[in-house]
C-alpha positions in Angstrom: -13.6 20.2 -8.3 -10.1 21.8 -9.3 -6.9 20.5 -10.6 -3.7 21.9 -9.2 -1.9 20.7 -12.5 0.7 18.4 -12.9 3.2 18.3 -9.9 6.7 18.8 -10.6 9.3 16.5 -9.1 10.8 17.8 -5.8 13.6 15.5 -5.9 15.3 12.9 -8.6 17.1 9.6 -7.8 18.6 7.3 -10.8 18.3 3.8 -10.5 21.5 2.1 -11.1 21.8 0.4 -14.9 20.2 -2.9 -15.1 18.4 -2.9 -11.7 14.6 -3.8 -12.2 12.8 -2.3 -9.1 10.2 -4.1 -7.5 9.5 -1.5 -4.7 10.7 1.8 -3.5 10.5 4.7 -1.0 11.6 8.0 -0.3 12.9 9.3 3.0 10.7 12.0 4.5 13.1 14.7 4.4 13.9 13.7 0.7 17.5 13.2 1.3 17.5 9.5 0.2 15.6 6.8 -1.6 15.7 3.1 -1.0 14.7 0.5 -3.9 14.2 -3.3 -4.0 15.0 -5.6 -6.6 14.4 -9.3 -6.4 18.2 -9.6 -5.0 19.1 -6.5 -3.2 17.9 -3.4 -1.4 19.9 -0.3 -2.5 19.9 3.3 -0.5 21.0 6.3 -2.7 22.0 9.8 -1.7 20.7 12.8 -3.3 24.1 13.0 -5.2 23.3 9.6 -6.8 26.0 7.7 -4.6 25.1 4.5 -3.0 24.8 4.9 0.7 24.5 1.1 1.5 23.3 -2.0 0.0 21.4 -5.0 1.8 21.6 -8.4 -0.4 18.7 -10.7 -0.1 20.6 -14.0 0.5 20.8 -16.5 -0.6 20.2 -15.2 -4.0 17.3 -16.5 -5.5 17.1 -18.4 -8.7 13.5 -17.9 -9.1 12.6 -15.5 -11.9 8.8 -14.9 -11.0 6.2 -14.4 -8.4 8.3 -12.6 -5.7 8.6 -8.6 -5.1 10.2 -7.4 -2.2 8.7 -4.1 -0.5 10.5 -1.4 1.5 9.5 1.7 3.4 11.1 4.3 5.7 9.9 5.1 9.0 8.0 8.4 9.5 11.1 9.6 11.4 13.4 8.6 8.5 15.4 6.6 10.9 14.7 2.8 9.8 13.8 1.3 6.8 11.3 -1.8 7.0 11.9 -4.5 4.5 9.5 -7.1 3.3 11.2 -10.1 2.3 9.3 -12.8 0.2 11.6 -15.6 0.9 9.1 -18.3 0.5 8.2 -17.9 -3.2 11.8 -16.9 -3.9 12.7 -20.3 -2.5 15.1 -18.7 0.2 13.3 -20.2 3.1 10.0 -22.0 3.9 8.5 -18.6 4.9 8.7 -14.7 4.4 10.8 -12.3 6.8 10.1 -8.7 8.0 13.3 -6.9 8.4 14.1 -3.6 10.1 17.4 -1.7 9.1 19.1 1.3 10.1 18.5 3.9 7.4 22.2 5.1 7.9 24.0 1.9 7.5 21.6 -0.6 6.2 22.4 -2.9 9.1 19.5 -5.4 10.7 18.2 -4.0 13.6 15.3 -6.4 14.1 13.6 -9.1 12.0 10.6 -11.7 12.4 9.2 -14.3 10.5 5.7 -14.1 9.1 4.6 -17.7 8.4 3.6 -16.7 4.9 4.7 -17.6 1.3 3.6 -14.2 -0.3 4.0 -12.8 -3.7 4.6 -9.2 -2.6 3.9 -6.8 0.5 2.6 -3.3 1.0 3.7 -1.1 4.0 1.5 1.4 5.5 3.0 4.0 7.9 0.7 4.9 10.8 0.9 8.6 11.7 1.7 8.0 15.5 5.5 7.2 13.9 5.9 4.0 15.7 3.5 1.4 14.0 3.7 0.2 10.4 1.1 -2.1 8.7 2.2 -4.8 6.2 -0.1 -6.4 3.8 1.0 -9.6 2.5 -0.7 -11.1 -0.6 -0.6 -14.8 -1.4 -2.4 -14.7 -4.5 -5.3 -17.1 -4.6 -4.4 -18.2 -1.2 -5.4 -14.9 0.5 -3.8 -12.1 2.2 -2.4 -11.4 5.5 -2.2 -8.0 7.5 0.5 -7.5 10.0 1.1 -4.7 12.7 4.9 -4.0 13.3 5.5 -2.0 16.4 8.8 0.1 17.1 12.5 -0.5 15.9 12.2 -3.8 17.8 9.8 -4.9 15.7 7.2 -6.3 18.0 4.9 -8.5 15.7 0.8 -8.7 15.9 -1.0 -10.5 13.2 -4.7 -9.8 12.7 -6.8 -12.6 12.8 -8.1 -12.6 8.9 -6.7 -14.3 6.0 -9.2 -12.6 3.6 -9.0 -9.1 4.0 -7.1 -6.8 1.7 -5.8 -3.4 3.5 -6.6 -0.3 1.4 -5.6 2.7 3.5 -4.8 4.1 7.3 -7.3 7.0 8.1 -5.3 10.2 8.2 -5.8 10.6 11.9 -4.8 7.0 12.5 -8.0 6.2 14.3 -9.1 3.5 11.8 -8.1 1.5 8.6 -10.2 0.4 5.5 -10.1 -3.2 4.1 -11.6 -5.0 1.2 -12.8 -8.8 1.2 -10.3 -10.9 -0.8 -13.3 -11.9 -3.0 -14.3 -8.5 -3.4 -17.9 -8.7 -2.1 -17.5 -5.8 0.8 -15.8 -3.1 2.0 -15.1 -2.6 5.7 -13.6 0.2 8.0 -11.9 -1.0 11.2 -11.0 0.8 14.7 -7.3 1.0 15.1 -5.4 -0.9 16.6 -7.8 -3.3 17.8 -9.1 -4.1 14.0 -12.8 -4.4 15.2 -15.1 -3.4 12.5 -16.7 -0.2 13.0 -18.5 -0.2 9.6 -19.1 -2.9 6.6 -20.8 -2.0 3.3 -22.1 -4.6 0.9 -22.8 -4.1 -2.8 -26.6 -3.4 -2.5 -25.8 -0.1 -0.5 -24.5 1.2 -3.5 -27.2 0.3 -5.8 -25.5 -2.4 -7.7 -26.3 -6.2 -8.3 -23.5 -7.9 -6.1 -23.8 -10.8 -8.9 -22.5 -8.6 -11.6 -20.4 -5.8 -9.9 -17.2 -6.3 -7.4 -15.5 -3.9 -4.9 -11.8 -2.9 -6.4 -8.9 -2.9 -4.2 -8.8 0.9 -4.4 -9.7 4.0 -2.9 -8.9 5.2 0.7 -9.6 8.0 2.9 -10.4 11.4 1.4 -10.2 12.9 4.9 -10.9 11.7 8.5 -14.7 11.4 7.8 -14.7 10.5 4.1 -13.7 7.5 2.2 -13.5 6.8 -1.3 -14.8 3.4 -2.4 -14.5 1.8 -6.0 -16.7 -0.5 -7.5 -16.2 -2.1 -11.1 -17.7 -4.6 -13.7 -17.9 -5.4 -17.2 -20.4 -3.9 -20.0 -22.3 -6.3 -22.3 -19.5 -6.0 -24.7 -16.9 -7.1 -22.1 -15.6 -3.5 -21.7 -14.4 -2.8 -18.0 -15.8 0.2 -16.1 -15.3 1.5 -12.5 -16.9 4.2 -10.4 -15.7 5.9 -7.4 -18.3 6.6 -4.4 -17.8 8.8 -1.3 -19.0 7.3 1.9 -19.7 9.5 5.0 -17.9 7.5 7.9 -19.9 9.3 10.6 -23.2 8.0 9.2 -22.2 5.0 7.2 -24.2 6.8 4.4 -23.1 6.9 0.8 -22.9 10.4 -0.6 -22.9 9.6 -4.2 -20.8 8.9 -7.3 -17.6 10.8 -7.0 -15.8 12.1 -10.6 -12.2 11.5 -9.3 -11.0 12.0 -13.1 -9.2 8.8 -12.9 -8.3 6.6 -16.0 -8.8 3.2 -14.4 -10.1 1.8 -11.2 -6.6 2.2 -9.4 -5.6 5.4 -11.0 -6.6 7.6 -7.6 -4.5 8.0 -4.4 -6.2 9.9 -1.6 -4.0 12.2 0.2 -6.4 12.3 3.6 -6.6 16.1 3.6 -9.3 16.7 0.9 -7.3 15.9 -2.2 -6.1 13.1 -4.3 -3.8 12.2 -7.1 -4.3 10.7 -10.6 -2.2 10.1 -13.4 -1.5 13.0 -15.8 -1.3 13.3 -19.6 2.6 13.2 -19.2 5.1 11.5 -16.7 4.0 13.3 -13.5 0.7 12.9 -11.6 -2.1 15.3 -11.1 -3.3 16.7 -7.8 -7.0 17.4 -7.6 -9.0 19.5 -4.8 -12.9 19.5 -4.2 
């Protein structure tokens, strides 16, 4: 394995003083950034000027437990915003909203029927679909598929699978069971299970070791699966494994040079990111 060294910033954006960022996203052409606080979504240009803002109204008086999320579409024309309105006490359920990236105007929106703490977006490489993973804490997790700017909403039937990653070719996606007892790979868009792996396959005791909500697609045919546990001295440990998605076989332990179970971001092209000794991530290649 080789390191390309710490990555240098390709663009810098300054968050407005006093804003506590709950989620952020950068336009594909790096011309703009959007970030969400508990009360507003702000879009900034490269010059630092505010392009638009979308207020999350009515303003919430709840200080904890709700973190909005945002993401640009693959073509940069729209911004998708997850509103945790239930936990924020704005409404009895959450909303998913599509905004114009140029103006911040609402293009479409849908009620989700969830009361989540936060939501994570995953852009599909077809440029049309976006997946949203909404976590309700101990009550479970829900995965939604949004299609097009008109936000045609589809919900996958599970309430107990956490979305980890989308394959770089878009043909499948990876989930981990909410109780961390198995990892599965699903065809896209149907969600049908292609491969399901239990802890025994990795040579560990399922009573003591669990799957982390971490990992993803190293490339279209190889996934990184992360397991973890505690030593007798109650020190946490983790280990990454490579899985051959063509055969379902475990290829062995994988040294990602990660500091923690979640300090790895596979990029789908055979490379991955970890944190560096400074403030910039490090890109690795096999």
